[in-house]
N, C-alpha and C positions, 0 to 999 in steps of 0.2 A: 374579340375572340377570333382565332385563326381557324382556317379550314381543317388544319391538322387536328386541333382539339375536337372539332365536331366529328372527324372521322373516327377517333377512338371511342367516342361516346356512342356513335351510331353502331359501330361494330359490337360494342359491349351490349347495347340494347338488343341487337339482332341475335347475339349469342344467348342472351337472357331467356328468350322464348324457348330455347332448346335445353336449358339447364335441367329440368326434370327428366327428360329423356336421357341426357348424358349421365346424370346421377344414377338412374336405373341401370344403365350400362356398366357403370363403375361397380355398382353393388353386385351385379352378375359376375363381373370380372373377379372381384374379391372372393366371392363364393367359390368360383371355379378354382382359383389359386389356392384357397384354403383347403378345398377337397383334395387337390393335388398334393398339398403339403402334408396331408395325413399319411401319405405313402412315401413321400420323399422329403426328408429333412434337409433344407437348404437355406443357408444364410441369404443368398441373393433373392430367393423366393420370398422370404420374410421381409426383406428390404423393399421388394416390389409391392407387396401387400401394403406396407406402411406408406409408401409413396401414393398408392391408390387411395388410401384412407385420407391422407393429407389433401389430396386433390378434391375428394368429395367434400371435405369440410370447407375448403376454400370456395368451391362452387356454391355451397349453401350460404356462405357469408356474402358472396357476390350477389346471389339471388335476393337475399334479404335487404341488402343495401340498395340495389336497384329498385326493388319494390317500394322501399320507403322513400326513395327519391321521386319515383313516379307519383306517389301519394301526395307529394307537396304541390304538384302541378295543378293548375285550375282545370276544370272539366274540359274546356275546349282544347287547351294545350295537350292534356293527357290523351284525349281522344284522337287528336291529330297525330301525335307521336306514335302511340300504340297502333293506330290504324295503319300508318305507313310501315312500321316495322313488320306488321302481319300481312303486308302486301297490297294495301289499298293505296292507289296512286293519289297524289295531291289533286290531280284533275278530277278523279272519281269522287273524292271527298267533297270538293267544291260543288260538283254537280248534285250530289246527293243532299247536301245541306243547303243548296241554293245560296251559296256565298261566293265571293270573289276568290279566284285562284290566289291572288296576292294575299288575301287574309289567311288562307291555309298555309302558305309559305311563312308568313309572319308568325303564326301560332307554332308551326313546327320548329322554326329556328329559335323562337323564344323558349319553347319547351326544352330543346337540346341545350341551350345556354344555361337554363336554370338547373338542369340535371348535372351539367358539367360543374357548375359552381357548388352544388350540393356534394357531389362526389369528391371534388377537390378539397372541400372543407373537412371531409372525413378521411383525408389522406390518400384518396384514389386519384391518380393523375395519369398522364400519358406514359410517363416512365414506369410507373407501377403496372399499368396495363400491359406494356410490352414485356416486362419481366414475368408477369403471371401468364401471359399468353404463351411465352416461350416454355414455361414450366409445364403447361397443360397441353402443349402441341402433340405430345405422344398419344393423347386420347383420341385424336382424329383417326389414327390408324387402328386403334384398338377397339374403341367403343362405337364409333359412328359407322 
């Protein structure tokens, strides 16, 4: 497995923790646009709302897929991956669990590799990730 593959998986996992917040922002955006649409009938506004709904559905699918991939990991791998994504350093985890730093790195890399294999088996790969990331990039300026 290459570092590139790990990068997209790590980015996806990091984004995963913010998906509920992003979905809430999209829902507010849709409601605001729908309210505006009550007073202004506009094709582009309807298209914009449809794009937002599609983005919300896509994010929900991503969230469910990543959750199911995390569920496949064993306890140690999952704890290491999730802990790191939420900000715990490998060194902090090693000290807290009183295990070797090398063991934490091994669990983390094994977890990422297993997640990548699971995601790829379900049709999610680096090319898919780039395409979806580009589609959802507009949300960074609108929702977050």
